[in-house]
C-alpha positions in Angstrom: 12.2 -78.3 -113.8 9.0 -79.5 -112.2 7.9 -83.1 -112.8 6.0 -83.6 -116.1 2.3 -84.3 -115.8 2.3 -85.3 -119.5 5.1 -87.1 -121.2 5.0 -88.0 -124.9 7.9 -90.3 -125.6 8.8 -91.1 -129.3 5.2 -91.6 -130.3 4.5 -92.9 -133.8 1.1 -93.6 -135.4 0.7 -95.4 -138.7 -2.3 -96.9 -140.4 -2.3 -99.4 -143.2 -4.8 -100.4 -145.9 -4.6 -102.1 -149.3 -2.8 -99.0 -150.8 0.0 -99.1 -148.2 1.0 -97.5 -144.9 0.3 -93.9 -144.0 2.4 -92.3 -141.2 0.2 -89.9 -139.2 2.7 -89.2 -136.4 6.5 -89.5 -136.6 8.6 -89.6 -133.4 6.7 -87.1 -131.3 8.6 -86.4 -128.1 7.9 -83.7 -125.5 7.1 -83.2 -121.9 4.6 -80.8 -120.1 5.1 -79.7 -116.5 2.1 -79.3 -114.2 0.2 -76.0 -114.7 1.7 -75.1 -118.1 -0.5 -74.0 -121.0 0.6 -75.5 -124.3 -0.8 -75.0 -127.8 -0.3 -77.7 -130.4 -0.5 -75.9 -133.7 -0.5 -76.9 -137.4 -2.6 -77.0 -140.5 -5.6 -79.3 -140.9 -4.3 -82.9 -141.4 -1.0 -82.4 -139.7 -1.8 -84.9 -137.0 -2.8 -82.6 -134.1 -6.1 -84.2 -133.2 -4.7 -87.7 -133.5 -1.9 -86.7 -131.1 -4.5 -85.3 -128.6 -6.5 -88.5 -128.8 -3.4 -90.6 -128.1 -2.5 -88.3 -125.1 -6.0 -88.9 -123.8 -5.7 -92.7 -124.2 -8.6 -92.7 -126.6 -6.4 -93.9 -129.5 -3.2 -96.0 -129.4 0.2 -95.3 -130.9 1.9 -97.7 -133.2 4.9 -97.3 -130.9 6.0 -95.0 -128.2 4.9 -94.2 -124.7 2.5 -91.6 -123.1 2.6 -91.0 -119.4 -0.2 -89.1 -117.7 0.4 -88.1 -114.1 3.2 -90.7 -114.0 1.0 -93.5 -115.4 2.1 -95.3 -118.6 -1.3 -95.1 -120.4 -0.8 -98.1 -122.6 0.4 -100.3 -119.9 -3.2 -100.0 -118.5 -6.3 -101.8 -119.9 -9.2 -99.8 -121.3 -11.1 -99.7 -118.0 -8.1 -98.4 -116.1 -7.4 -95.8 -118.8 -11.1 -94.7 -118.5 -10.8 -94.5 -114.7 -7.6 -92.4 -115.0 -9.3 -90.0 -117.4 -12.3 -89.7 -115.1 -10.1 -88.6 -112.3 -7.5 -86.5 -114.0 -8.7 -85.2 -117.4 -11.3 -82.7 -118.7 -12.2 -82.4 -122.3 -13.5 -79.5 -124.5 -14.3 -80.3 -128.1 -15.1 -78.2 -131.2 -18.5 -80.0 -131.5 -19.3 -79.4 -127.8 -20.2 -83.2 -127.3 -23.2 -82.4 -125.0 -25.9 -85.1 -124.5 -29.0 -83.8 -126.2 -31.5 -85.5 -124.0 -30.0 -83.9 -120.8 -30.4 -80.3 -119.6 -27.4 -78.0 -119.2 -27.4 -78.9 -115.5 -27.7 -82.6 -116.1 -24.8 -82.5 -118.6 -22.5 -80.8 -116.0 -23.7 -83.1 -113.2 -22.9 -86.3 -115.2 -19.2 -86.6 -114.6 -19.7 -85.8 -110.9 -22.4 -88.5 -110.6 -20.1 -90.9 -112.4 -17.5 -90.1 -109.8 -20.0 -90.7 -107.0 -20.1 -87.1 -105.8 -23.1 -86.5 -103.6 -23.0 -82.7 -104.1 -23.3 -83.1 -107.9 -26.3 -80.8 -108.3 -24.9 -78.1 -106.1 -21.4 -78.2 -107.7 -22.9 -78.2 -111.2 -25.2 -75.3 -110.4 -22.3 -73.2 -109.0 -20.1 -73.9 -112.0 -22.8 -73.1 -114.6 -23.4 -69.8 -112.6 -19.6 -69.2 -112.8 -19.7 -69.4 -116.6 -22.7 -67.1 -116.8 -25.5 -69.7 -117.4 -27.4 -69.5 -114.1 -30.6 -68.8 -116.1 -30.1 -71.7 -118.4 -29.9 -74.7 -116.0 -33.0 -76.4 -117.3 -32.4 -75.7 -121.0 -31.5 -78.5 -123.4 -28.6 -78.1 -125.9 -30.9 -77.6 -128.9 -32.2 -74.3 -127.5 -28.8 -73.0 -126.5 -26.6 -70.9 -128.8 -23.2 -72.3 -129.9 -21.5 -70.1 -127.4 -23.8 -71.2 -124.6 -23.2 -74.8 -125.5 -19.4 -74.4 -125.3 -19.8 -72.7 -121.9 -21.8 -75.7 -120.7 -18.9 -77.9 -122.1 -16.4 -75.7 -120.2 -18.4 -76.1 -117.0 -18.6 -79.8 -117.5 -14.8 -80.0 -118.0 -13.8 -77.8 -115.1 -16.4 -79.0 -112.5 -14.3 -82.1 -111.7 -11.3 -79.9 -111.2 -9.1 -81.9 -113.6 -5.3 -81.9 -113.4 -5.2 -81.8 -117.2 -7.6 -80.1 -119.7 -7.4 -81.3 -123.3 -9.1 -78.9 -125.8 -9.5 -79.7 -129.5 -10.2 -76.6 -131.6 -12.6 -75.3 -128.9 -13.7 -72.2 -130.9 -13.8 -74.0 -134.3 -17.6 -73.9 -134.4 -18.0 -70.4 -133.0 -17.9 -66.9 -134.6 -14.9 -64.8 -133.8 -16.5 -62.6 -131.1 -18.1 -65.6 -129.3 -14.9 -67.6 -129.6 -12.9 -64.8 -128.0 -15.3 -64.7 -125.0 -15.1 -68.5 -124.6 -11.3 -68.6 -124.8 -11.0 -65.8 -122.2 -13.3 -67.8 -119.9 -11.3 -71.0 -120.5 -8.0 -69.3 -119.6 -9.6 -67.6 -116.6 -10.9 -70.9 -115.2 -7.6 -72.6 -116.0 -5.7 -70.0 -114.0 -8.1 -70.3 -111.1 -7.9 -74.1 -110.9 -4.1 -74.4 -111.8 -4.9 -76.9 -114.5 -2.5 -78.0 -117.1 -3.9 -77.0 -120.5 -3.0 -78.8 -123.7 -4.8 -77.0 -126.6 -5.0 -78.0 -130.3 -5.6 -75.1 -132.6 -4.9 -73.7 -136.1 -5.5 -70.2 -134.7 -2.2 -68.3 -134.2 -3.9 -65.8 -132.0 -5.2 -68.4 -129.5 -1.8 -70.2 -129.6 0.0 -67.0 -128.5 -2.1 -66.9 -125.4 -0.4 -70.1 -124.2 3.0 -70.2 -122.5 4.4 -72.6 -125.0 3.6 -73.6 -128.7 4.5 -76.8 -130.4 4.2 -76.8 -134.2 3.5 -80.0 -136.1 3.8 -80.5 -139.9 3.1 -83.8 -141.6 3.1 -85.6 -138.3 6.4 -84.3 -137.0 7.3 -81.6 -134.5 9.1 -78.8 -136.6 9.3 -76.0 -134.1 8.8 -75.1 -130.4 8.4 -71.6 -128.9 8.1 -70.3 -125.3 6.5 -67.1 -124.1 
């Protein structure tokens, strides 16, 4: 078995308030080899998005360990986690998360500029052309359709050639036909770049396109399937 690029080791997440303690995740434990495509599936409220946030180092577990590319995420401080994400991780969200005051081209250039890439404009232009938006470089998000915005988000995620792509309900804001086109493009880019894909979805059809499916119910892994 190839070395895991993502290791989730006995992760628990609980939150407490005046009414008591709520267990969001319970002893989540799995490993993802490089280049594998994995869907985390489950109903709304099952803990999928919380788990993805912990794997990204954006949220912290109550206990347990997450290793990304061999690094123990929570042995690092916030700045070091941010630096690791910048070099290793791309994100695609349901709500697109584009910056409204930046054009499509500027949104895609941003992670390259933050990484100090001198070819940011050229690389971003080429990636936007790759996702079919060569004629939309100067457009702001507010004048783009939902499908176009998600394609900008895909271009922004893949332009840095991440080792890992984390996607949270990437078609959740799109109609079926547009969502199908966006997912086809995401899997195509993923194959081209050899990225490891970890995808959160409640859509069984999307999940079946992944090599492996992990089902979560009430914060626990209840099933795994391959193929």
